[in-house]
C-alpha positions as CSV (number, residue, x, y, z in Angstrom):
1,M,-116.6,-19.3,-156.1
2,P,-115.1,-19.1,-159.6
3,S,-111.4,-19.7,-160.0
4,K,-109.1,-16.8,-160.7
5,A,-108.2,-16.5,-164.3
6,I,-104.7,-17.9,-165.1
7,L,-104.8,-16.2,-168.5
8,T,-107.2,-13.8,-170.2
9,T,-107.6,-12.8,-173.9
10,P,-109.8,-10.1,-175.2
11,R,-112.8,-12.5,-175.3
12,L,-111.8,-15.5,-173.2
13,A,-110.6,-16.5,-169.7
14,L,-108.7,-19.7,-168.8
15,T,-109.2,-21.0,-165.3
16,T,-108.4,-24.3,-163.6
17,F,-111.0,-27.1,-163.9
18,S,-112.9,-28.3,-160.9
19,E,-115.4,-31.1,-160.3
20,D,-118.2,-28.6,-161.1
21,D,-117.0,-28.7,-164.7
22,L,-117.7,-32.4,-165.2
23,A,-120.9,-31.9,-167.2
24,D,-119.4,-29.3,-169.5
25,L,-116.3,-31.4,-170.2
26,Y,-118.4,-34.5,-170.9
27,A,-120.7,-32.5,-173.2
28,L,-117.8,-31.1,-175.1
29,H,-116.7,-34.6,-176.1
30,C,-120.2,-35.8,-176.9
31,D,-119.9,-33.8,-180.1
32,P,-118.6,-36.1,-182.9
33,Q,-117.3,-33.0,-184.7
34,V,-115.1,-32.1,-181.7
35,N,-113.7,-35.7,-181.4
36,R,-113.1,-36.0,-185.2
37,F,-109.6,-34.4,-184.9
38,L,-108.5,-35.7,-181.5
39,G,-106.3,-38.7,-180.7
40,S,-108.1,-41.6,-179.1
41,H,-106.3,-40.8,-175.7
42,E,-108.0,-37.4,-175.7
43,I,-111.5,-38.5,-176.4
44,I,-113.9,-38.8,-173.5
45,H,-116.5,-41.5,-173.9
46,T,-118.2,-41.6,-170.5
47,R,-118.7,-39.5,-167.5
48,E,-116.1,-41.6,-165.7
49,D,-113.6,-40.8,-168.5
50,A,-114.4,-37.1,-167.9
51,R,-113.9,-37.5,-164.2
52,R,-110.4,-39.1,-164.8
53,H,-109.5,-36.3,-167.2
54,L,-110.5,-33.7,-164.7
55,S,-108.5,-35.4,-162.1
56,D,-105.5,-35.5,-164.4
57,Y,-105.9,-31.7,-165.2
58,V,-105.9,-30.8,-161.5
59,T,-102.9,-33.1,-160.7
60,G,-101.0,-31.7,-163.7
61,Q,-101.7,-28.1,-162.5
62,E,-100.5,-29.0,-159.0
63,R,-97.3,-30.8,-160.2
64,R,-96.2,-28.6,-163.1
65,G,-98.0,-25.3,-162.8
66,F,-99.8,-25.9,-166.1
67,S,-102.4,-28.2,-167.5
68,Q,-105.5,-28.2,-169.6
69,W,-107.6,-25.2,-168.5
70,K,-111.3,-24.4,-168.8
71,A,-111.9,-21.8,-171.6
72,S,-114.9,-19.5,-171.0
73,L,-116.3,-16.5,-172.7
74,D,-116.4,-13.2,-170.8
75,D,-120.0,-13.9,-169.8
76,G,-119.0,-17.3,-168.3
77,T,-120.2,-19.5,-171.1
78,F,-118.1,-22.7,-171.3
79,A,-116.2,-22.7,-174.7
80,G,-113.9,-25.7,-174.3
81,R,-110.5,-26.5,-173.0
82,A,-107.0,-25.3,-173.8
83,G,-103.6,-25.5,-172.3
84,F,-100.7,-27.9,-172.1
85,S,-99.9,-31.6,-171.5
86,V,-96.7,-33.6,-171.5
87,Y,-96.3,-35.9,-174.5
88,P,-95.2,-39.1,-172.9
89,E,-93.1,-40.4,-175.8
90,T,-90.6,-37.5,-175.6
91,S,-91.5,-35.6,-172.4
92,E,-92.1,-32.5,-174.5
93,V,-94.8,-30.1,-173.6
94,A,-97.7,-30.0,-176.1
95,L,-100.2,-27.2,-176.6
96,S,-103.8,-28.2,-177.3
97,I,-107.0,-26.3,-177.9
98,C,-110.3,-28.1,-178.0
99,L,-113.4,-25.8,-178.4
100,K,-117.0,-26.5,-178.8
101,S,-117.8,-26.6,-182.5
102,E,-120.1,-23.6,-182.2
103,F,-117.0,-21.5,-181.5
104,W,-115.0,-22.7,-184.5
105,G,-114.1,-20.2,-187.3
106,K,-114.5,-17.2,-185.1
107,G,-110.9,-16.6,-184.2
108,Y,-111.1,-18.0,-180.6
109,A,-108.5,-20.7,-181.2
110,S,-106.0,-18.3,-182.7
111,E,-106.6,-15.9,-179.8
112,L,-105.9,-18.7,-177.4
113,A,-102.9,-20.0,-179.2
114,D,-101.3,-16.6,-179.3
115,A,-101.9,-16.0,-175.6
116,L,-100.9,-19.5,-174.5
117,V,-97.6,-19.4,-176.4
118,E,-96.7,-16.1,-174.9
119,W,-97.7,-17.3,-171.4
120,F,-95.7,-20.5,-171.8
121,F,-92.4,-18.9,-172.8
122,D,-92.8,-16.0,-170.2
123,T,-93.6,-18.5,-167.4
124,T,-91.6,-21.6,-168.1
125,Y,-88.0,-22.5,-168.8
126,F,-88.7,-24.7,-171.8
127,T,-86.9,-24.1,-175.1
128,H,-89.7,-25.1,-177.4
129,L,-93.4,-26.1,-177.5
130,I,-95.1,-28.6,-179.7
131,A,-98.6,-29.1,-181.0
132,F,-100.3,-32.0,-182.8
133,V,-102.7,-31.4,-185.6
134,A,-104.6,-34.2,-187.2
135,A,-103.7,-34.8,-190.8
136,G,-106.5,-33.2,-192.8
137,N,-107.4,-30.5,-190.3
138,E,-106.1,-27.7,-192.5
139,P,-107.9,-24.9,-190.6
140,A,-106.1,-25.8,-187.4
141,R,-102.8,-26.3,-189.2
142,R,-103.1,-22.8,-190.8
143,M,-104.0,-21.3,-187.5
144,M,-101.0,-22.8,-185.7
145,E,-98.7,-21.8,-188.5
146,A,-100.1,-18.2,-188.3
147,N,-99.1,-18.3,-184.6
148,G,-95.5,-19.2,-185.3
149,F,-95.5,-23.0,-185.3
150,R,-93.6,-24.9,-188.0
151,Q,-93.9,-28.5,-189.3
152,R,-91.5,-30.8,-187.6
153,Q,-92.7,-34.3,-188.6
154,R,-95.7,-36.4,-189.5
155,M,-96.2,-39.3,-187.1
156,L,-98.7,-42.0,-186.2
157,I,-100.4,-41.6,-182.8
158,D,-103.0,-44.2,-181.9
159,D,-102.9,-45.4,-185.5
160,A,-103.9,-41.9,-186.8
161,A,-101.7,-39.5,-188.7
162,F,-100.8,-36.3,-187.0
163,D,-98.5,-33.4,-187.9
164,C,-96.2,-32.4,-185.0
165,L,-95.6,-28.7,-185.2
166,Q,-93.0,-26.8,-183.1
167,I,-92.3,-23.3,-182.0
168,L,-89.0,-22.2,-180.4
169,S,-88.8,-19.9,-177.4
170,P,-88.1,-16.3,-178.6
171,A,-84.6,-16.4,-177.0
172,L,-83.7,-19.6,-178.8
173,A,-85.2,-18.4,-182.1
174,K,-83.2,-15.2,-181.8
175,R,-80.0,-17.2,-181.1
176,F,-80.5,-19.4,-184.2
177,A,-81.3,-16.4,-186.3
178,S,-78.1,-14.6,-185.3
179,N,-76.0,-17.7,-185.9
180,A,-77.6,-18.1,-189.4
181,G,-76.8,-14.6,-190.4
């Protein structure tokens, strides 16, 4: 029985991962184009890596009420993963979207980012959300900026350069705006 959607967009549904999704998750990361802009800790090299990631996604969902979720088209076609994880260096929540390369450039990532940001601030108590974009991944950076994220800093993660972008909760952004005026 398919999982109930946690979040839907006009063209996609996000559901929790299950063991049945092992082959799809592994196949997603067998594409070198997909892995090109990921940190080494996100790349899945083997089926056992995929199994560990799936277990982490399920555990994260149970503990925090959010995690990486399975992204599917309306017809059930697996499109990738999207959701949230905790960045261990700062304990901040980071948004990530990882789609199969055949779905790039069609607005799916932007659709997901918009819905995920809204869900996050409507559902959690956090004051901000971060996202990491690999240096040189200009399409992803533009998409995140179009969805309200702003550059915070450039940093090295696993010896690769990433831009850390941030978006404030609407309540906090409103407070800062009123204090600035």
